C-alpha positions, 0 to 999 in steps of 0.5 A: 500500500502506497502512502497515497493509497493510505491517505485516500482510504483514510479520507474515505473512512473519515468522511463516512464516519463524519456523515454517520455521526460516529466521529468528531472531525477535527484537525490533529486526528491520529490515524493509522492505516494498515493491513489487518494482520499488521494493524493487530500487531502494533501497539500504536493508538489512534482515533481512526484505525483504517484496515484492509483485509488481505486474508492474512488473519485466519477466521480463528484468529479474527476475535483476537485481531478485532480485540487488538484493534479495539485496544488500539483506539484512544480514550481506553477504547471508548471512542474512535472508529475502526474502518474496514475497507472492502470492495465489490468482488464484481468490480474487482473482476471487471477491473481485472478484465477491462483491458484496452482490447476488451474495451475496444471489443464492446465499442458502439454497444450499449448493453449492460456488460459493455457499460460495465466494462467501460465503467471499470476501465475508467476506474482501473486508471485511478481508483484505489481498490480494497480487497473484495468482500467475502460474505462468510468472512464478513459474518465472522468479522462482525461476530468477532467484533461483537465479542470485542465490544465493537458494533458495525454501524451502517446507514439506511440503504437509501443513503447510498442509493434510493433504488436500494430502499426497495429491498426489504428484509435488510435489517442487520448492519451486516446485510446492509453492508453486503448489499450496498457494497456489491450492488453499488460496485464499491471499489473501497467502501468503509465498514465502520466499527465503533465501541458498542457502548456508544453505537447507535441502537441496532447499528443503524445510524442516520445519515447527515449529509449536511456535514459535507458542507464543511468539507471539500469535493473533487471530481473523479478523473473519469467523470463526464461534465454535464452538457448544461447547467439545468439545475444546481447539481449539473452546474456543480458537476460541470464546475468540478470537472473543469476545476484543477483540484478539490473545491470547498463545498461552500465555494462549489455551492456558490459557483453552482448557484451562479452558473445555474441561474445564469444558464436559466436567464440565458435560455429563458428558464427559471432558477430559484435558489433556496435554503434547500440548495445546500442539502440537495447538493450534499445529497447528490454528491454523497450518492455520487461518491458511493459510485466513485464519480466524486471524491469527498473530504472532511479534512482539507486534502492539501493540509489535513492536519492529521498524524497519519501512520502507515504501517 
């Protein structure tokens, strides 16, 4: 894992924890990033422990590993977040086959497979991919975490995709995590474990997208700029695509309002900015981040002010 990959995963975990309200984001956070086996061996302590699971810890060793990760949290383990980054096995497979010749073979097609290959090829160039999520191992990890006093915290499925809200029976955090990761083709999705004493009831946390208003946003290299700024979201995406780097959410909101209203005046349309614009934009960006079309930051990406340790 490179330092750049580690920082990407750390930012992603901190945004997810902030939006779900299980971490107070401030400068000076102590963050460690490592593969699970390595993280479980260190005595370093942190506010946020970010791990990937390369399978080097056996199922029988998971309870001890999770107990060690809990002990790594500051404040005697009563606060902080452990973020396990996982990816969709489908995305992993698609990225693996999305070579230039395969992309060329589906040129001109508009079926689901062709779109998936093109999508995967774009992400193969820039995305940080976490190890694929194995359902049986996820179950074992959640159970091991519970014995160590840790609870998996997940949002409602609609927080990641409105279409997933129609799926019934997804009551447990484990089931919601599995469905959201696979169905959305996640490249690196944080599964958040927090001390059970402070975890929300049933591991179900309310998504508060308004917290994104204090952060930064960047377009993914593979994203396409909308043809016209017909609303505040398309205006924001056009601005992000043309930007040279991350923008603060507040600056993006201001510029998007200006572009949207200017386009409306020029085309005889109607644009009525309101106090709901910030939430509408934050909601849209949160959904786009789930599919890696934008990158969100809760800390300044140019100067996060954290103590980042890559093990």
